[in-house]
C-alpha positions as protocol buffer text, in pm:
chain_id: "A"
residue {
  index: 1
  type: MET
  ca { x: 0 y: 0 z: 0 }
}
residue {
  index: 2
  type: THR
  ca { x: 135 y: 341 z: -87 }
}
residue {
  index: 3
  type: ASN
  ca { x: 21 y: 683 z: 20 }
}
residue {
  index: 4
  type: PRO
  ca { x: -149 y: 607 z: 352 }
}
residue {
  index: 5
  type: ASP
  ca { x: -245 y: 913 z: 555 }
}
residue {
  index: 6
  type: PHE
  ca { x: 23 y: 842 z: 817 }
}
residue {
  index: 7
  type: ILE
  ca { x: 367 y: 679 z: 814 }
}
residue {
  index: 8
  type: TYR
  ca { x: 562 y: 573 z: 1123 }
}
residue {
  index: 9
  type: LYS
  ca { x: 917 y: 620 z: 1248 }
}
residue {
  index: 10
  type: ILE
  ca { x: 1092 y: 434 z: 1529 }
}
residue {
  index: 11
  type: ALA
  ca { x: 1355 y: 633 z: 1719 }
}
residue {
  index: 12
  type: SER
  ca { x: 1553 y: 615 z: 2038 }
}
residue {
  index: 13
  type: ALA
  ca { x: 1437 y: 849 z: 2313 }
}
residue {
  index: 14
  type: GLU
  ca { x: 1764 y: 1044 z: 2279 }
}
residue {
  index: 15
  type: ASN
  ca { x: 1727 y: 1081 z: 1903 }
}
residue {
  index: 16
  type: PHE
  ca { x: 1367 y: 1199 z: 1938 }
}
residue {
  index: 17
  type: ALA
  ca { x: 1453 y: 1448 z: 2215 }
}
residue {
  index: 18
  type: ALA
  ca { x: 1730 y: 1597 z: 1999 }
}
residue {
  index: 19
  type: ALA
  ca { x: 1486 y: 1636 z: 1710 }
}
residue {
  index: 20
  type: ILE
  ca { x: 1232 y: 1811 z: 1933 }
}
residue {
  index: 21
  type: ALA
  ca { x: 1503 y: 2047 z: 2062 }
}
residue {
  index: 22
  type: ALA
  ca { x: 1619 y: 2126 z: 1707 }
}
residue {
  index: 23
  type: SER
  ca { x: 1263 y: 2139 z: 1565 }
}
residue {
  index: 24
  type: THR
  ca { x: 1397 y: 1926 z: 1278 }
}
residue {
  index: 25
  type: TYR
  ca { x: 1427 y: 1552 z: 1229 }
}
residue {
  index: 26
  type: ARG
  ca { x: 1748 y: 1427 z: 1067 }
}
residue {
  index: 27
  type: GLY
  ca { x: 1707 y: 1055 z: 1135 }
}
residue {
  index: 28
  type: MET
  ca { x: 1874 y: 780 z: 1332 }
}
residue {
  index: 29
  type: PRO
  ca { x: 2239 y: 686 z: 1260 }
}
residue {
  index: 30
  type: ILE
  ca { x: 2126 y: 416 z: 1012 }
}
residue {
  index: 31
  type: ASP
  ca { x: 1922 y: 679 z: 827 }
}
residue {
  index: 32
  type: GLU
  ca { x: 2221 y: 910 z: 799 }
}
residue {
  index: 33
  type: LYS
  ca { x: 2432 y: 618 z: 672 }
}
residue {
  index: 34
  type: ASP
  ca { x: 2171 y: 515 z: 413 }
}
residue {
  index: 35
  type: GLY
  ca { x: 2099 y: 871 z: 298 }
}
residue {
  index: 36
  type: TYR
  ca { x: 1728 y: 873 z: 379 }
}
residue {
  index: 37
  type: VAL
  ca { x: 1496 y: 838 z: 678 }
}
residue {
  index: 38
  type: HIS
  ca { x: 1339 y: 492 z: 705 }
}
residue {
  index: 39
  type: PHE
  ca { x: 965 y: 486 z: 775 }
}
residue {
  index: 40
  type: SER
  ca { x: 706 y: 207 z: 784 }
}
residue {
  index: 41
  type: THR
  ca { x: 335 y: 193 z: 719 }
}
residue {
  index: 42
  type: ALA
  ca { x: 107 y: 72 z: 998 }
}
residue {
  index: 43
  type: ALA
  ca { x: 93 y: -268 z: 824 }
}
residue {
  index: 44
  type: GLN
  ca { x: 476 y: -293 z: 814 }
}
residue {
  index: 45
  type: LEU
  ca { x: 547 y: -162 z: 1161 }
}
residue {
  index: 46
  type: ALA
  ca { x: 530 y: -476 z: 1377 }
}
residue {
  index: 47
  type: GLU
  ca { x: 765 y: -666 z: 1145 }
}
residue {
  index: 48
  type: THR
  ca { x: 1008 y: -373 z: 1131 }
}
residue {
  index: 49
  type: LEU
  ca { x: 1016 y: -355 z: 1512 }
}
residue {
  index: 50
  type: SER
  ca { x: 1062 y: -731 z: 1544 }
}
residue {
  index: 51
  type: LEU
  ca { x: 1344 y: -749 z: 1288 }
}
residue {
  index: 52
  type: HIS
  ca { x: 1544 y: -440 z: 1379 }
}
residue {
  index: 53
  type: PHE
  ca { x: 1464 y: -352 z: 1742 }
}
residue {
  index: 54
  type: LYS
  ca { x: 1439 y: -692 z: 1917 }
}
residue {
  index: 55
  type: GLY
  ca { x: 1488 y: -664 z: 2294 }
}
residue {
  index: 56
  type: GLN
  ca { x: 1482 y: -284 z: 2301 }
}
residue {
  index: 57
  type: SER
  ca { x: 1260 y: -82 z: 2532 }
}
residue {
  index: 58
  type: GLY
  ca { x: 1172 y: 283 z: 2566 }
}
residue {
  index: 59
  type: LEU
  ca { x: 1159 y: 338 z: 2191 }
}
residue {
  index: 60
  type: VAL
  ca { x: 968 y: 637 z: 2061 }
}
residue {
  index: 61
  type: LEU
  ca { x: 721 y: 565 z: 1786 }
}
residue {
  index: 62
  type: PHE
  ca { x: 587 y: 864 z: 1599 }
}
residue {
  index: 63
  type: SER
  ca { x: 371 y: 932 z: 1299 }
}
residue {
  index: 64
  type: VAL
  ca { x: 388 y: 1195 z: 1031 }
}
residue {
  index: 65
  type: ARG
  ca { x: 118 y: 1293 z: 784 }
}
residue {
  index: 66
  type: SER
  ca { x: 233 y: 1169 z: 444 }
}
residue {
  index: 67
  type: ALA
  ca { x: 90 y: 1477 z: 273 }
}
residue {
  index: 68
  type: ASP
  ca { x: 309 y: 1706 z: 487 }
}
residue {
  index: 69
  type: LEU
  ca { x: 629 y: 1557 z: 344 }
}
residue {
  index: 70
  type: GLY
  ca { x: 567 y: 1647 z: -20 }
}
residue {
  index: 71
  type: SER
  ca { x: 827 y: 1534 z: -272 }
}
residue {
  index: 72
  type: LYS
  ca { x: 1070 y: 1430 z: 5 }
}
residue {
  index: 73
  type: LEU
  ca { x: 858 y: 1114 z: 50 }
}
residue {
  index: 74
  type: VAL
  ca { x: 953 y: 837 z: -194 }
}
residue {
  index: 75
  type: TRP
  ca { x: 813 y: 482 z: -200 }
}
residue {
  index: 76
  type: GLU
  ca { x: 1086 y: 228 z: -270 }
}
residue {
  index: 77
  type: PRO
  ca { x: 1104 y: -152 z: -268 }
}
residue {
  index: 78
  type: SER
  ca { x: 1275 y: -310 z: 28 }
}
residue {
  index: 79
  type: ARG
  ca { x: 1207 y: -617 z: 242 }
}
residue {
  index: 80
  type: GLY
  ca { x: 1045 y: -882 z: 21 }
}
residue {
  index: 81
  type: GLY
  ca { x: 976 y: -630 z: -253 }
}
residue {
  index: 82
  type: GLN
  ca { x: 732 y: -433 z: -36 }
}
residue {
  index: 83
  type: LEU
  ca { x: 719 y: -60 z: -100 }
}
residue {
  index: 84
  type: PHE
  ca { x: 846 y: 132 z: 201 }
}
residue {
  index: 85
  type: PRO
  ca { x: 822 y: 506 z: 269 }
}
residue {
  index: 86
  type: HIS
  ca { x: 1161 y: 677 z: 264 }
}
residue {
  index: 87
  type: VAL
  ca { x: 1212 y: 1046 z: 331 }
}
residue {
  index: 88
  type: TYR
  ca { x: 1505 y: 1216 z: 163 }
}
residue {
  index: 89
  type: GLY
  ca { x: 1634 y: 1506 z: 367 }
}
residue {
  index: 90
  type: THR
  ca { x: 1521 y: 1652 z: 695 }
}
residue {
  index: 91
  type: PHE
  ca { x: 1170 y: 1752 z: 789 }
}
residue {
  index: 92
  type: PRO
  ca { x: 1023 y: 1986 z: 1050 }
}
residue {
  index: 93
  type: MET
  ca { x: 896 y: 1833 z: 1370 }
}
residue {
  index: 94
  type: SER
  ca { x: 581 y: 2038 z: 1312 }
}
residue {
  index: 95
  type: ALA
  ca { x: 488 y: 1751 z: 1076 }
}
residue {
  index: 96
  type: LEU
  ca { x: 460 y: 1525 z: 1382 }
}
residue {
  index: 97
  type: ALA
  ca { x: 104 y: 1394 z: 1414 }
}
residue {
  index: 98
  type: TRP
  ca { x: 136 y: 1155 z: 1711 }
}
residue {
  index: 99
  type: GLN
  ca { x: 400 y: 1007 z: 1940 }
}
residue {
  index: 100
  type: GLY
  ca { x: 407 y: 719 z: 2185 }
}
residue {
  index: 101
  type: MET
  ca { x: 637 y: 465 z: 2342 }
}
residue {
  index: 102
  type: VAL
  ca { x: 690 y: 103 z: 2243 }
}
residue {
  index: 103
  type: ASP
  ca { x: 891 y: -190 z: 2380 }
}
residue {
  index: 104
  type: VAL
  ca { x: 1000 y: -495 z: 2182 }
}
residue {
  index: 105
  type: GLY
  ca { x: 1042 y: -827 z: 2361 }
}
residue {
  index: 106
  type: ALA
  ca { x: 1360 y: -1033 z: 2345 }
}
residue {
  index: 107
  type: ASP
  ca { x: 1169 y: -1269 z: 2116 }
}
residue {
  index: 108
  type: GLY
  ca { x: 1064 y: -982 z: 1888 }
}
residue {
  index: 109
  type: SER
  ca { x: 710 y: -965 z: 2022 }
}
residue {
  index: 110
  type: VAL
  ca { x: 548 y: -623 z: 2020 }
}
residue {
  index: 111
  type: THR
  ca { x: 210 y: -476 z: 2104 }
}
residue {
  index: 112
  type: LEU
  ca { x: 143 y: -170 z: 1894 }
}
residue {
  index: 113
  type: PRO
  ca { x: -34 y: 125 z: 2055 }
}
residue {
  index: 114
  type: ALA
  ca { x: -403 y: 164 z: 1965 }
}
residue {
  index: 115
  type: GLU
  ca { x: -320 y: 492 z: 1791 }
}
residue {
  index: 116
  type: VAL
  ca { x: -138 y: 308 z: 1512 }
}
residue {
  index: 117
  type: VAL
  ca { x: -394 y: 297 z: 1231 }
}
């Protein structure tokens, strides 16, 4: 699915706090390395958390309105050929629609907040 109303980003608490302080989101270290900010759709989120954040707690999960990102938002194939939302460049934290916390079990289990739609 492409172009959902909201896309989701997983960040460390420190990374998110720095973005709030700067009013701009630049991404996690992996995003800076890859040259774009990795996002997931609601349907992709649990698998992304399980694969890449196993055993981590206190993660910040936030959503951004897709429409607020304009041409910076590009849908590209990734895991299993699925199209994933990638954002090229920074974006203002004013685009933030929602934020919450999430923990991922050592076995990769995760319960997504009810706000993830």
